[in-house]
C-alpha positions in Angstrom: 197.8 117.4 181.3 199.6 115.3 178.9 203.1 114.0 179.7 203.3 116.3 182.6 203.0 119.3 180.5 200.0 121.5 180.0 198.5 121.6 176.5 196.4 124.6 175.6 192.9 123.6 174.6 190.1 126.0 173.7 187.1 126.5 176.0 183.8 128.3 175.6 181.6 129.7 178.3 179.1 127.1 179.6 176.5 129.6 180.4 175.7 130.6 176.9 172.5 129.5 175.2 172.7 126.5 172.9 172.5 128.1 169.5 173.5 126.5 166.3 176.5 128.8 166.1 177.6 127.8 169.7 177.2 124.2 169.0 179.5 124.5 165.9 182.1 126.4 167.9 182.0 123.7 170.7 182.5 121.0 168.0 185.4 122.9 166.5 187.0 123.4 169.9 186.6 119.8 170.7 188.3 118.7 167.5 191.2 121.2 168.1 191.7 120.0 171.7 191.6 116.3 170.6 194.3 116.9 168.1 196.5 119.0 170.5 196.3 116.2 173.1 196.9 113.5 170.6 199.9 115.4 169.1 201.4 115.9 172.6 200.7 112.2 173.7 202.4 110.7 170.8 205.2 113.2 170.6 204.3 114.0 167.0 206.6 116.3 164.9 206.1 120.0 164.5 204.6 119.3 161.1 201.7 117.4 162.7 200.9 120.5 164.9 201.2 122.8 162.0 198.9 120.6 159.8 196.3 120.4 162.5 196.4 124.2 163.0 195.9 124.8 159.2 193.1 122.4 159.1 191.3 123.2 162.5 191.8 126.9 162.7 192.4 128.2 159.2 190.4 125.6 157.3 187.0 127.2 158.2 188.3 130.6 157.3 189.5 129.4 153.9 186.3 127.6 153.2 184.1 130.5 154.1 182.5 131.8 150.9 182.1 135.4 152.3 185.8 135.6 152.9 186.8 134.3 149.5 188.9 136.7 147.4 
């Protein structure tokens, strides 16, 4: 909890085998959670939340060569 409010942070099952894909997902989830907690702790603007969402969530989708149009 941050500032007496719950901040949503992603979580992944702990019982999955440690594959490279799972390690990558956990690393991305950690970055996302860190940004969310930091934005809430410092009472950052909506722009900061949006910029992090674009970077953390949509960045990998945009950079995926298989999804390029």
